N, C-alpha and C positions, 0 to 999 in steps of 0.2 A: 517717686523717689525710690530705688531699686531697694530690696531687702536682700540678706544673705540667705539666700536659700541655699541648704544644706548644711551651713554653718555648724559648728559642734558649740552646745550647749555646756554653761559651766564645767570649764576647762578644769582637769586636775593641775595645780598649781605646783605639786610635788612630783610631775613628770618633766622633768624640765628639759630631756631630749627633744620632746614634740613641739611644746611652746604653741598651744591651740590657739590660747589669746591672742598672741601675736600675730597668728595665720588668719582668724577673724578680722583682726583690724586690719590685716594687709589686704583680704578681700573686698574689705569696705571702702580703702583708699583707691583701689583698682576702679570698681563701680563708679565710684564718685569723678575718677580722673577721666573715666570714658564719657561718662554723661557731661562734663564741664568739656570735654573738646568736641562734643556732638553741638553743643550750644555754643561755643564758640567759633566753629566752622560755619554755623547757618548765620550768626553774625556778621562773619567775614564775606560770606558770598550774597547774604540775602536771601537765600533758597533754604525752604524747610527741606527739599527733598536734593540731597547732592549726590546720592547714589542710590540704586535701585534697593538696595539693603532697608534704607531707611522707611520704605511704605513700597511693597512691589506692585500692589494694584495702584495704589495713587500715582507712582511714576508712571504707570503704562498709561491711566488716564490722562497724566499731564501733558505725557507727550504725544497724545492725540489731539488734545486741545491746543496745545503749541503750533501744531501742524496745521490745524485748521485756520488759527488766528494767522499763520503765515499766508495760508491759502487767500483769505479774505484780503488782507492787504495785498496780492497782488493782482485779485479782483478789480479793487479800486484802481490800479493802475490801467489794469487792462480797459476798464470803463473811460478813465480818461482819454488813452488811446482812441478808443471807439470815439469819443465825444469831439477829438481832435481831426479825426478821419471824416466824421460828418460835417465839421466846420468848415473844413477845405471843400467838401463837396458844394454846403450852402455858398460860400463864397463865390465859386465860379458859377453856379447856378443863378445868382443875384447879378454877376456881370454878363450873364446872358440875357438876363430880362432887361438890363439896361440897353444892351445892343439891340434888342428887339423892339424896345420903344423908340429907339432911334429910327429902325426901319420902318416901324410903323407911321413915324411923323413924316418921313422922305414920301412913302406910296400915299397918304394923306395928301400931301404937297402935290403930287402927278395927277393927283383926281383932277382939279380945277383946270377948265381949256384954256386959261390963261398961260399954261405953260404950253410951249410949242414941241415939237419933234426933237430940236435940239437940247433944249432945256431938260425934257424926259429921258434922253440918252445920259445927259450927266448925272441925273437922279439913279438911273440902272447901274452906272458905271461906280455911284457912289455906294448902293445898296449892296452890288458886288463885294466890295471892299467888306462893308460889314458882315456878311456873310462869310466871306474868309475869317476875319476874326473869330467867329461864333464856332469855325470847324478848329481853329487854333485852340480856343478854350477848351474844347471837348476833348481834342487829342492831348493837351499838355496836362490836364488836370488827374495826375497821377499819384500815388501811394504805395511806395513799394513796388513799383513796377507794374501796378495796376490801374487801368483808366477807372476812374470813379463814376464818370457820367455813362458808361456804356451797357446798354441792355443787349445781351446777347438774343440773337435772333431766336434759338430754342425757346425762349420763354413764352413763346405764342402756343406750343405745344406741351411744355413741360414748365410749368411755374416754378417747379421746386428743383430743378436743375442747378448743381453746386457753383455753376458759372453764372448763373444771374442772380444768385444770393451771397451774402457776404456774413461769414459766421462772426460771432461777437462773444467772447468770454466772459460771463458777468457774475461768475459765484465761486465759492470755495470748493466745490467738486466740478468733475470735468463736465456733467452733462447739464452745468448751469449755463445754457447758451441762449442766445438770441439770433434770430436772423434779419438782414436788411437786404432788400433789394426794390429796384423802381419796378412799378407796375405796369400794366397797360392798360389799364382801368381808366374809364373818363372821356379818352380821347381814342376816337376809331383810328386805327392803323399806327400808334404810337410805337415806336420803336427804340428812339434816343434820344440825343440831344445835337448832333451834328445838323448842318443845315438842310441834308438831304433827308435826315429821319425826321424832320420837321417840316418837310416837303415845301422848304424854300430856297432849294440850290437851283441855279441854272437860270437866275433872271434874266442876265443880258441876253442869253440865247432864244430864249422863249418869250422874252418882250412882255414881262408884266405888268408893267407900268408904261407900256408904249401908246395907250389911250386912257381916257377917263374909265371906260368900262373895264380895261384888264386891270388897272390900277385899283378899281374900287373890288374887284374877285382876288386881287392880291392879298388886299387887307384884311379878306376873310380868311386866307390862308396863313396870315400873321397872327389874326386873333386866335386860331386853332393851336399855334404853336406856343404863343403865350400862356394859353390855357395849359398845356401840355409841360410848359417848364414851371408852371404854377402849382400844379399837381406835385411835381418833383419835390419842389419847396418843401410844401405839405408834408409830405413822406420823410423827409430828412427832419425836419421841425418836429414831427411826431415821435420819431425815434430816438432824436437827441432828449426830448422832455420823457421818454419813458427810460432811457439811461440816467438822467438824473433822478427819478424814484429810484431806480437800481443803485444807484451810487448812495441814497440816503440809508436804504434798506440795509446794503452791506455796510457801512459804517456802524449801526445801530449793533447788527449781529456782530461786527468784531469787538466792539466794545463789550458786548456780553459775554462773548467767548473769554476775553481776555481777564475780565472778572472772575470768572469761574475757574479758569488755569491759575491766576494770580492765587486762589483762596487756597488751592490743593497745593500748588508748586512753589509758592514763595513764604518765606518766614515771617510769622509777626515779630519784629523787632523786639517790641514791648517785653512780650512775654519770655522771648529768647534771652533777654536782658536779665529779667528776673530770675529765670533758671540758671543762669550763667554764676549769676552773685551767690544762688543757694549753693549751687555744687562749689563755689570755690571756697565758702566758709566752710563746707562739710569736708572739703579735699584737707583744710587746713587743721580740722578736729581731729579726722583719721590718720593724719600723720602724729599729731602729738598722741592719739590714744595708742599707736604702733608703737612709738618711741617708750610710752609707758608700759604697753604690754612687755616689749622686750627686757622692761627693767624687773618686771613683777618676779621672774623666776630667783632673781638673787636674792630674796626673801630666804630662799633654801640655805644659803650659806651661813645663815646666823643658828644653823643645828650644828656646825661644824666649829663654834667658838665655844 
């Protein structure tokens, strides 16, 4: 509760031109009005800090926390976009795997000598269509104009080349990023996910299933392609799992920052209501005291009677 610093004590009642008692009562009324206005503003806005004047240091700290909390919210959106991005790639990889399983079945069908040259030619033609579908999946799986299943040839000499990796922003700060890119480890010569990258293209021209021996050899190529796509699915799944942990961590961090911001920046409504009630009563008392102080000098008039 504010005091009347510098107020005049024991005012001289007989010096009516000054009316010091009324001035003291007026100062008290003004201070009570100011504190009441502050409490009412906090109740109306729900904020403890409505201007920098209220608490300059707290205002600066609260603003920084608000910016950080907003950054965490955007990071959650970014992580969600990244998971959607990866889910799109995963779906296409799953379709590639389905096509490869069908190609393997057809190659296995061509191994037995119960199949003649005409039947094997029919199988080769069907496999050719499956390979064309694989190329369509590889080319049409895009996100904002970028092919998701593409592995740049420069990854062989520079795995960290920006065209071979995708940067995902996952935190409140600009440096909070993770990178995703398909690796070449695990399968020799792994370059990408098209039929030529998986060493399956040109089956009709090369006659991979025109005999039981060639069909057996071609099954080996298919097994390598399946292993390659499996590695890509594992890498996508691992990154999605990592982003899920990031999402949980950022959610907790955002809640903690919001709690700190709330304590600094927002008003305790119960406390402000108590203060508003107190100053409202003091305002009424000060008004009554001011009226009484204005009446006190009238006592001097009795000297003239």
